Structure formats: structure tokens, C-alpha cells
C-alpha positions as CSV (number, residue, x, y, z in Angstrom):
1,M,-50.6,32.9,-4.8
2,C,-53.7,34.9,-5.0
3,V,-56.0,34.5,-7.9
4,Y,-58.6,37.5,-8.6
5,D,-61.4,37.9,-10.9
6,G,-62.1,40.8,-13.0
7,N,-65.5,42.2,-14.1
8,L,-66.2,45.2,-16.3
9,L,-69.7,46.4,-16.5
10,C,-71.1,48.8,-19.1
11,L,-74.3,50.7,-18.2
12,P,-74.9,53.8,-20.2
13,E,-77.7,56.2,-19.5
14,G,-80.6,57.1,-21.7
15,C,-82.3,55.5,-24.5
16,V,-79.8,53.0,-26.0
17,S,-79.8,49.5,-27.4
18,L,-77.6,46.8,-25.8
19,P,-74.2,48.3,-24.6
20,L,-71.2,46.5,-25.4
21,Y,-67.8,45.9,-23.9
22,L,-65.4,45.1,-26.6
23,D,-62.3,43.3,-25.6
24,R,-59.2,42.6,-27.8
25,G,-60.8,39.7,-29.5
26,G,-63.8,41.5,-30.4
27,K,-66.0,39.7,-27.9
28,A,-69.0,41.7,-26.8
29,A,-71.2,41.6,-23.7
30,L,-73.0,43.9,-21.2
31,L,-70.8,42.3,-18.4
32,L,-67.2,41.3,-19.4
33,R,-65.8,38.6,-16.8
34,I,-62.2,37.7,-16.8
35,E,-61.5,34.7,-14.6
36,P,-58.6,34.7,-13.3
37,V,-57.0,37.9,-14.5
38,R,-53.2,37.5,-15.4
39,P,-50.5,40.2,-15.8
40,G,-49.7,40.7,-19.5
41,R,-52.5,38.7,-21.0
42,D,-55.4,40.8,-19.7
43,D,-53.6,44.3,-19.5
44,A,-55.5,46.1,-22.1
45,S,-57.7,48.9,-23.0
46,Y,-61.4,48.1,-22.9
47,E,-64.1,50.1,-24.7
48,C,-67.9,50.4,-23.8
49,V,-69.9,51.4,-26.8
50,A,-73.5,52.3,-26.9
51,E,-75.8,53.3,-29.7
52,N,-79.5,53.8,-30.2
53,G,-79.8,53.9,-34.0
54,V,-80.2,57.6,-34.1
55,G,-77.1,59.7,-34.3
56,D,-73.6,58.6,-33.4
57,A,-72.4,56.0,-31.0
58,V,-70.8,57.1,-27.9
59,S,-68.1,55.3,-26.1
60,A,-65.9,55.2,-23.0
61,E,-62.5,53.6,-22.5
62,A,-61.1,52.0,-19.4
63,M,-57.7,50.6,-19.0
64,L,-57.2,47.5,-16.9
65,T,-53.7,47.0,-15.5
66,V,-53.0,43.6,-13.6
67,Y,-50.2,43.6,-11.1
68,D,-48.2,40.4,-10.3
69,I,-48.1,40.5,-6.5
70,N,-45.3,37.9,-6.5
71,N,-42.8,40.4,-8.1
């Protein structure tokens, strides 16, 4: 059995406040660490949101797919 960790890093360019990775539970951080990743539980869309208080926030989405190497 192999166990892998997942790291998602949100680094926007320009003048922004703290960027956030929002997971399904609403937790927010610059670096989202998933240890260990598990198929089904961690398969999800994660969104990086950045704003600077002027204008609209910008975001980018990433889809994490975890494969079970035993099946």
C-alpha cells in the first residue's frame, strides 16, 4: 500500500491580501495540505480566491482526483 500526501499552493500575482484555498469544509489557508490523500474523500474541486479590497475578487479552480492504485 502506498500513501501519498497532497499539497495545493495558492500564489496569485499582484497586490492582493492573503490568498485562500477553500476546501469543501470552508477551511482557508495559503497552503492546503492533505495527509494522506484518499480516493473518494479528497476528490473535489478546490478554489483559490484572491482579493485586494479594490474591485472584484479573482479565483482559479483546480480539480483533485485521487486514484486507488490497488484497483
